[in-house]
N, C-alpha and C positions, 0 to 999 in steps of 0.2 A: 336216147339222147345222143345227138351228134355234137360233139364238142368242137369248140373253136380254137382252144389253146391247150397245149400239153407241156408241163414242166417235169422233166425227168431227172431223178437221181441217177448216178452212174453205178457205183459199186453195190452189188447185190440186187440191183434193179435192172439196168441194161446189161451190165457185165457180170459174169460169174467170177467175181474177184474178191469177195470178202475174205477168202482164205489168205490173201496177201497181207491183210491188216491184223489177222489174229495174233495176239501176243506181241505185236510190233513194239509196244512200249518196253516190254521185258527184253526183247531181242536187242533193241537199240542200247538200252542201259547196260546190259550184259556185255555188249560189244565194246563198251568203253570202260569195263571193269567195275560196274556199279550194280549192287543188288537192289532191285526195286522194292518198294513197300507193297504190302498186300492190297492196299486200297487204291493204288495208283490208277488201275484201269477204270474204276468207277469215276474217279475225279476227271479224267480226260475223255470219257466216253462220247460226249457230244461236242467236243472241242474241235476247233479248226486246227490245222497243222501248226500254225504260228502259236496259238494258245497252248497247245500241247508242249511246244518247245519252251515257252515261257514257264510252264509248270515244271518241266524238267530242270531248267536252269535255276529256278528259285528253290525248289525242294531239295535239290542235290548239290547246290552251290557249284554248278559247272563253270569252268573257266571259258568255255567256248561262247561265242556270240549267239544270239537267237538264230540268225541266218545260217551260221555254221551248224547248229543243232538241226535245223530244218534240212540242210543239205545232207547231213549224216543219215537222217531218217529216210529221206528220199532215195539215197543210194541203196538202201536195203531192199527197196521194192521196185525200183524203176525198170529193171529187166523184165519183170512180169508184164508191165504195160507195153513195153517195146516189143516183146517177143511171144508172150504166152497166153494171157487172158483172152477169153472169147465171149461173144454175146450169149445171153441166156436163151433158152429155148423159145422160139417164136418171135424174138425181138425184130429180126430183119423184116419179116413179113408184116408185122404189126406197124412198124414205122412206115413202110411203103404204103400200107393201107391209109394211115393218117395223112401222109403226104398227098395221096391221090384224091382225098376229099377236102384238101385245102386247110388242114389243121396246122397252125403255127406251133413250132416246137423249139424249146431251148433246154439247157441242162443246168442244174444246180448241184454242186458237189464239193466235198471236203478235200478231194484229191487235187494236187497242184496241176495247173494248166498244161504244162509240157507233157505230163504223163497222160492226161486226158486226151490231148490232141494226138499223141502217139498211138494210143489204143484205138481211138475212133477211126483214125486214118487207116491203120493196118486192117481193121475189121470192115472197112468200107461204109462207115456210118456217119462220117463227119458232115456230109452234105445235107443231112436231114435237119440239122439244128442251126437256127439263126444266130445263137450266141451261147457261150459257156460262161456261167457265173461260178466262181470258186469262193469258198469261205475265206481263204487267205486274202483274196483281192477285195472282197466285201468288208472284211475285218470282223466278222462275227460267224459263229457256228450256227448250226440249224436248231439250236435252242432259242434262237431269235428269228422273228419273221422277216427280217430285213432282206435276206437273200431271195425269199419268195416274192416279196413286194417288188424288188428290182426286176425280177424275171417277169412278173405280171405286167409291170409298166413297159418293159421292152416289147412283150408280145402285143400289147394294146388290145387284148381280148377282154370280154366281159368276165368278171370274177365268177359268176354263176355258171359260166360255160367253159371254165378252165379247170383242168384236172391235174393234180400233182401225183406223180407215180413215185412211190417210196417203199423201201423195205424196212426202215428203222422206226421203231415206236416213237422215239423222242422227236424225230422229224415229222412224223405223221401227226403227232399232237400239235406241233407248232403250226403246221399248214392248216389244220382244222381250226385252231384258234384264230388264224388269219382269215377265216371265212372261205377257204378254198375247199373244193371237192377233192377227195383223196382216193386213189386206187392203190391199195396195198399190194405189193408183189412179194410172194412167198420166197423166203431164202432160209437155208438151213442155219445160218448164223443167228437168226432171230427165233429159233424154234421155241425157246423158253417163254417168249412173249407172244406167241402165236394167237392165243385166245384173246388177249387184250388188243392186239393189232386188228384182228377180225372185227371186234366189237367197235373199235374206234373209227375205222375206215368206212367209206361209202361203198366201195367194191373191193372184194378180195380176189386176187388172181393167183392161182397156183403156178401158172406160167402165162406166156403171151399167145399160146395157140388158141385161135378162135376168140381172142379177147375182144375183137371188134363187135362180136355178137352181143356182148354184155352192154356195150354203149349204145347199140341200136335198139335193144329190147328193154333195157332197164332204166327207169328214171332215177337219177342220182342228184 
């Protein structure tokens, strides 16, 4: 199957960056002198940055505004996007392959735009994508299909010939419920959910090396 459109997640899919977000909720709250509850991570797992900030403010009665909380969270991770994180194995070659056969591409991500643009520009990947959709700007996390629907509308490609590349189980489930094909990308952050991710997705990629062969040889 030669696809017409590709919707890429960023963290854990294109970039080896999930480590940036590990325990970020704990790190942020501890940075302002608050001990987080044990169930906080599960509560905000699929949330956009704004939604997470709203949960922090409500649950811990924070005096800061939502925007101030978001700024505080971003300050903890932004240097990683500006200076450190790199593409995952085979990403550059696969994107070039898709570009060469005329596949339209965009990004859907929970990370804020300025960090996305900084990392993509530094890594030389920005020119592959027609648009970046962020959960913050869309107003919903990837537990909702809205961001995928907006991306599909932008690409203007056939739903059956558009593939979502994702590493997170909740996002994979949402994309599948929206009727989209999904290529799951292995990431160590999702190791505990690997079996279910494999079963839920249409294609499972350990990395992007030779990924093009799967799309040429396998019907999905």
